[in-house]
KELO-420465 format. One record per atom (N, C-alpha, C): residue in three letters; x, y, z. Coordinates in steps of 0.02 Angstrom, whole numbers, padded with zeros to 5 digits, always signed. Example, Ala and Ser with C-alpha at 12.3 -4.5 7.8 and 13.67 -1.06 7.14 Angstrom:
ALA+00660-00284+00390 ALA+00615-00225+00390 ALA+00660-00165+00390 SER+00642-00112+00354 SER+00684-00053+00357 SER+00645+00002+00394 
END
This chain:
MET+04728+04487+05718 MET+04748+04556+05722 MET+04686+04600+05713 GLN+04689+04656+05746 GLN+04632+04702+05748 GLN+04653+04771+05722 LYS+04609+04803+05684 LYS+04623+04870+05661 LYS+04620+04916+05721 VAL+04674+04956+05730 VAL+04677+05001+05788 VAL+04678+05075+05769 HIS+04690+05090+05704 HIS+04689+05160+05684 HIS+04689+05165+05608 GLU+04658+05218+05583 GLU+04656+05231+05511 GLU+04647+05305+05500 HIS+04681+05332+05450 HIS+04671+05402+05431 HIS+04693+05411+05359 ILE+04672+05467+05328 ILE+04691+05480+05259 ILE+04724+05548+05253 ILE+04766+05554+05201 ILE+04799+05617+05187 ILE+04788+05633+05113 ARG+04764+05692+05099 ARG+04754+05714+05029 ARG+04822+05730+04999 MET+04834+05702+04940 MET+04899+05711+04907 MET+04896+05756+04846 SER+04837+05766+04817 SER+04833+05808+04758 SER+04803+05875+04778 SER+04825+05926+04745 SER+04803+05995+04757 SER+04821+06020+04827 LYS+04863+05983+04862 LYS+04884+06002+04929 LYS+04935+06059+04925 THR+04975+06057+04872 THR+05027+06107+04861 THR+05011+06142+04795 PRO+05002+06209+04795 PRO+04982+06244+04734 PRO+05025+06229+04673 ASP+05090+06223+04681 ASP+05133+06210+04623 ASP+05128+06138+04598 LEU+05091+06095+04634 LEU+05082+06025+04612 LEU+05010+06012+04589 THR+04967+06062+04590 THR+04898+06051+04570 THR+04895+06020+04501 GLY+04863+05963+04496 GLY+04857+05928+04433 GLY+04920+05892+04410 LYS+04973+05894+04448 LYS+05037+05864+04427 LYS+05053+05799+04463 VAL+05017+05783+04515 VAL+05030+05721+04552 VAL+04992+05665+04516 THR+05029+05613+04497 THR+04998+05557+04463 THR+05002+05495+04507 ARG+04963+05445+04490 ARG+04966+05381+04526 ARG+05036+05351+04519 ASP+05066+05357+04460 ASP+05134+05331+04450 ASP+05183+05365+04496 ASP+05178+05432+04502 ASP+05223+05469+04547 ASP+05215+05444+04619 LEU+05153+05438+04641 LEU+05141+05415+04710 LEU+05168+05345+04720 TRP+05155+05302+04671 TRP+05179+05233+04679 TRP+05255+05230+04682 MET+05288+05265+04636 MET+05361+05264+04637 MET+05387+05295+04701 GLY+05355+05347+04727 GLY+05375+05377+04790 GLY+05366+05329+04848 LEU+05310+05294+04850 LEU+05298+05245+04903 LEU+05349+05188+04900 MET+05365+05166+04840 MET+05415+05112+04834 MET+05484+05138+04855 PHE+05498+05201+04843 PHE+05561+05231+04867 PHE+05561+05231+04943 PHE+05505+05248+04973 PHE+05498+05246+05046 PHE+05511+05176+05073 VAL+05487+05124+05038 VAL+05497+05055+05060 VAL+05569+05034+05053 THR+05601+05054+04998 THR+05669+05030+04984 THR+05724+05075+05012 HIS+05706+05136+05033 HIS+05754+05183+05063 HIS+05724+05213+05127 PRO+05705+05171+05175 PRO+05672+05198+05235 PRO+05715+05246+05275 GLU+05782+05239+05270 GLU+05826+05284+05307 GLU+05820+05357+05283 ASP+05794+05368+05223 ASP+05783+05436+05198 ASP+05721+05469+05228 PHE+05679+05428+05261 PHE+05617+05452+05290 PHE+05615+05449+05366 ILE+05653+05404+05395 ILE+05651+05392+05467 ILE+05720+05410+05495 SER+05724+05466+05529 SER+05789+05493+05551 SER+05824+05448+05601 VAL+05788+05411+05642 VAL+05820+05369+05693 VAL+05841+05300+05667 LEU+05827+05286+05604 LEU+05847+05223+05574 LEU+05920+05226+05555 GLU+05960+05179+05582 GLU+06032+05179+05567 GLU+06047+05148+05500 ASP+06016+05091+05484 ASP+06024+05061+05418 ASP+05970+05008+05408 ALA+05967+04984+05346 ALA+05916+04935+05328 ALA+05946+04884+05280 GLU+05930+04820+05292 GLU+05948+04767+05245 GLU+05883+04746+05211 ILE+05884+04744+05144 ILE+05822+04730+05107 ILE+05836+04678+05054 ASP+05796+04625+05054 ASP+05797+04573+05002 ASP+05730+04579+04964 GLU+05734+04590+04899 GLU+05675+04601+04858 GLU+05661+04539+04815 ASN+05597+04518+04814 ASN+05576+04461+04773 ASN+05519+04484+04728 LEU+05530+04481+04662 LEU+05479+04499+04614 LEU+05441+04435+04594 HIS+05376+04439+04591 HIS+05334+04381+04575 HIS+05304+04388+04505 PRO+05290+04331+04472 PRO+05263+04333+04404 PRO+05198+04374+04397 ASP+05159+04378+04451 ASP+05095+04415+04447 ASP+05105+04491+04453 GLY+05167+04514+04458 GLY+05180+04586+04463 GLY+05188+04611+04534 THR+05172+04569+04582 THR+05180+04590+04652 THR+05253+04583+04673 THR+05270+04617+04725 THR+05338+04616+04752 THR+05333+04601+04827 THR+05380+04562+04852 THR+05387+04550+04923 THR+05457+04570+04943 LEU+05463+04609+04996 LEU+05528+04630+05020 LEU+05536+04608+05092 ASN+05590+04574+05107 ASN+05607+04556+05176 ASN+05656+04609+05201 ARG+05636+04644+05254 ARG+05678+04699+05278 ARG+05699+04688+05350 LYS+05760+04709+05366 LYS+05786+04709+05434 LYS+05806+04781+05447 LEU+05769+04815+05490 LEU+05779+04886+05505 LEU+05816+04893+05571 ASN+05875+04924+05568 ASN+05917+04932+05627 ASN+05907+05002+05657 PHE+05877+05004+05716 PHE+05866+05066+05752 PHE+05917+05076+05808 GLY+05973+05041+05805 GLY+06024+05047+05857 GLY+06009+04999+05914 PRO+05972+05021+05965 PRO+05960+04977+06022 PRO+05913+04919+06005 TYR+05876+04922+05950 TYR+05833+04867+05932 TYR+05827+04861+05856 THR+05806+04802+05834 THR+05798+04788+05763 THR+05726+04766+05751 VAL+05698+04788+05696 VAL+05630+04768+05676 VAL+05636+04731+05611 GLN+05603+04673+05608 GLN+05600+04636+05545 GLN+05529+04639+05519 ASP+05524+04652+05454 ASP+05458+04652+05424 ASP+05461+04622+05354 VAL+05403+04605+05329 VAL+05394+04582+05261 VAL+05346+04630+05229 VAL+05368+04660+05174 VAL+05327+04709+05139 VAL+05299+04677+05076 GLU+05233+04679+05069 GLU+05199+04652+05010 GLU+05169+04710+04971 THR+05174+04707+04905 THR+05146+04761+04865 THR+05097+04735+04814 ILE+05045+04773+04802 ILE+05000+04765+04746 ILE+05011+04828+04704 PRO+05046+04821+04647 PRO+05068+04880+04609 PRO+05013+04932+04597 GLN+05033+04994+04608 GLN+04992+05053+04597 GLN+04934+05060+04646 GLU+04929+05015+04696 GLU+04872+05016+04741 GLU+04888+05014+04815 LEU+04925+04963+04837 LEU+04929+04948+04908 LEU+04998+04922+04928 ILE+05021+04943+04986 ILE+05081+04916+05016 ILE+05063+04893+05087 LYS+05082+04831+05103 LYS+05070+04803+05170 LYS+05138+04791+05203 PHE+05147+04819+05263 PHE+05206+04808+05303 PHE+05186+04760+05359 ASN+05211+04698+05357 ASN+05195+04648+05407 ASN+05254+04642+05455 ILE+05243+04663+05517 ILE+05297+04666+05566 ILE+05294+04604+05611 ASP+05351+04571+05618 ASP+05355+04512+05661 ASP+05348+04531+05734 GLU+05318+04486+05772 GLU+05313+04496+05845 GLU+05380+04481+05878 THR+05396+04522+05927 THR+05454+04509+05970 THR+05429+04515+06042 GLU+05475+04507+06087 GLU+05457+04515+06158 GLU+05434+04587+06172 ALA+05464+04634+06137 ALA+05451+04705+06149 ALA+05394+04734+06107 ILE+05381+04705+06049 ILE+05328+04733+06006 ILE+05281+04679+05982 PRO+05217+04697+05973 PRO+05168+04648+05950 PRO+05174+04637+05875 GLN+05147+04580+05853 GLN+05139+04570+05781 GLN+05092+04626+05758 SER+05110+04657+05702 SER+05069+04712+05678 SER+05073+04717+05602 ARG+05028+04756+05575 ARG+05027+04769+05503 ARG+05010+04842+05492 PHE+05043+04871+05446 PHE+05033+04941+05427 PHE+05021+04941+05352 GLU+04968+04973+05330 GLU+04952+04975+05259 GLU+04948+05046+05234 VAL+04971+05056+05172 VAL+04964+05120+05138 VAL+04930+05105+05071 GLN+04874+05136+05060 GLN+04836+05125+04999 GLN+04826+05191+04962 ILE+04836+05189+04896 ILE+04822+05247+04854 ILE+04749+05245+04836 GLU+04714+05300+04848 GLU+04643+05305+04831 GLU+04634+05364+04784 GLU+04589+05356+04735 GLU+04574+05408+04687 GLU+04498+05412+04679 PRO+04464+05447+04725 PRO+04391+05449+04723 PRO+04362+05483+04661 GLU+04401+05528+04631 GLU+04383+05558+04567 GLU+04447+05568+04528 ALA+04442+05571+04463 ALA+04501+05575+04420 ALA+04549+05630+04442 GLY+04612+05610+04455 GLY+04665+05657+04472 GLY+04665+05682+04544 VAL+04620+05657+04586 VAL+04618+05676+04656 VAL+04641+05615+04696 PHE+04700+05622+04727 PHE+04731+05565+04761 PHE+04735+05575+04836 PHE+04725+05520+04871 PHE+04732+05516+04944 PHE+04775+05455+04960 LEU+04809+05458+05016 LEU+04842+05399+05043 LEU+04803+05380+05106 ARG+04782+05318+05110 ARG+04748+05292+05169 ARG+04798+05250+05208 PHE+04808+05268+05271 PHE+04854+05234+05316 PHE+04812+05195+05367 THR+04824+05129+05371 THR+04786+05087+05417 THR+04834+05045+05459 TYR+04821+05043+05524 TYR+04864+05007+05572 TYR+04825+04950+05605 PHE+04856+04892+05607 PHE+04828+04832+05639 PHE+04880+04806+05688 GLU+04857+04776+05742 GLU+04905+04743+05787 GLU+04871+04689+05828 ASN+04914+04645+05854 ASN+04892+04592+05899 ASN+04878+04625+05967 THR+04815+04637+05980 THR+04796+04672+06042 THR+04802+04628+06104 GLU+04817+04564+06094 GLU+04827+04519+06151 GLU+04899+04519+06176 HIS+04944+04550+06140 HIS+05015+04553+06159 HIS+05021+04591+06226 GLU+05064+04567+06269 GLU+05072+04597+06336 GLU+05089+04671+06333 GLN+05131+04692+06285 GLN+05150+04762+06280 GLN+05091+04806+06261 VAL+05045+04780+06222 VAL+04986+04819+06202 VAL+04936+04821+06260 LYS+04924+04764+06292 LYS+04877+04762+06348 LYS+04898+04809+06405 GLY+04963+04812+06417 GLY+04988+04853+06472 GLY+04999+04926+06455 ALA+04984+04946+06394 ALA+05000+05015+06374 ALA+04941+05052+06343 GLU+04881+05033+06364 GLU+04820+05065+06336 GLU+04821+05141+06346 GLN+04848+05164+06402 GLN+04849+05236+06416 GLN+04894+05274+06367 TYR+04940+05238+06332 TYR+04985+05270+06285 TYR+04958+05269+06213 LYS+04901+05238+06202 LYS+04873+05232+06135 LYS+04866+05300+06100 PRO+04839+05352+06133 PRO+04833+05417+06099 PRO+04901+05445+06077 LEU+04953+05433+06116 LEU+05020+05456+06097 LEU+05047+05417+06038 ARG+05035+05352+06036 ARG+05056+05311+05980 ARG+05021+05332+05916 ILE+04956+05345+05921 ILE+04918+05367+05863 ILE+04944+05434+05838 GLN+04958+05479+05884 GLN+04986+05545+05865 GLN+05053+05536+05830 ALA+05095+05491+05855 ALA+05160+05479+05824 ALA+05152+05449+05754 TRP+05107+05400+05747 TRP+05094+05370+05681 TRP+05072+05424+05631 GLU+05024+05465+05652 GLU+04998+05516+05606 GLU+05052+05567+05588 GLN+05094+05586+05635 GLN+05147+05633+05619 GLN+05197+05602+05571 LYS+05214+05538+05582 LYS+05260+05503+05536 LYS+05229+05500+05466 ASP+05165+05485+05462 ASP+05131+05481+05397 ASP+05129+05549+05362 LYS+05117+05602+05399 LYS+05117+05670+05370 LYS+05187+05687+05345 ASP+05238+05669+05384 ASP+05307+05682+05363 ASP+05323+05644+05298 VAL+05302+05581+05294 VAL+05313+05541+05233 VAL+05277+05573+05174 ALA+05213+05591+05184 ALA+05173+05622+05130 ALA+05206+05687+05106 ASN+05227+05728+05153 ASN+05259+05792+05134 ASN+05324+05781+05097 LYS+05363+05732+05119 LYS+05426+05717+05085 LYS+05413+05691+05015 LEU+05362+05648+05008 LEU+05344+05623+04941 LEU+05324+05680+04895 LEU+05283+05726+04920 LEU+05262+05783+04879 LEU+05322+05827+04860 GLU+05367+05836+04907 GLU+05428+05875+04894 GLU+05469+05842+04839 MET+05477+05776+04843 MET+05515+05739+04793 MET+05481+05741+04725 ILE+05415+05736+04724 ILE+05378+05740+04661 ILE+05388+05809+04630 ALA+05383+05862+04671 ALA+05392+05930+04646 ALA+05462+05940+04617 GLN+05511+05905+04645 GLN+05580+05910+04620 GLN+05593+05867+04558 GLY+05541+05829+04538 GLY+05548+05787+04478 GLY+05586+05723+04490 LYS+05590+05701+04553 LYS+05628+05641+04570 LYS+05598+05579+04536 PHE+05532+05578+04529 PHE+05498+05520+04500 PHE+05467+05540+04433 VAL+05509+05543+04382 VAL+05485+05563+04316 VAL+05452+05503+04284 THR+05390+05514+04262 THR+05353+05460+04228 THR+05339+05482+04156 THR+05327+05433+04115 THR+05310+05448+04045 THR+05236+05463+04039 LYS+05196+05441+04086 LYS+05124+05454+04086 LYS+05111+05519+04121 GLN+05086+05568+04088 GLN+05068+05632+04119 GLN+05000+05654+04096 
END
């Protein structure tokens, strides 16, 4: 698999009423909510089946089946708590094997970014035959990521993810 796109979104101080109020715990809980309730973030998703496996080292693996109506996507989500989420998407005839990662970054205390990185099997026939659509796919990925980031910030502002660490 090859990295095909990467971008970052600033999550702290982005909204004046959240300046200094966004914590790593809030972001992590929000991202895990995104993983376990994808239908709240993706309007075209009809439903999702999720099996969660907690591991002794603190990591979590989730097997998900996402029903988009005319097609289904299966993925395995791996987490490294407070740091990274990897979405591993199975290859089908219509879509290539791919991976999508979201990483929490804190270059200085209290300043948070989400790094979104996309990987895919560039040898898959659908990818080889659709190079002219790559800019549109990148634009769609970035818009989806902005929508997720904005919804997470909105939920944090509403106190949805109350943490004891402040």
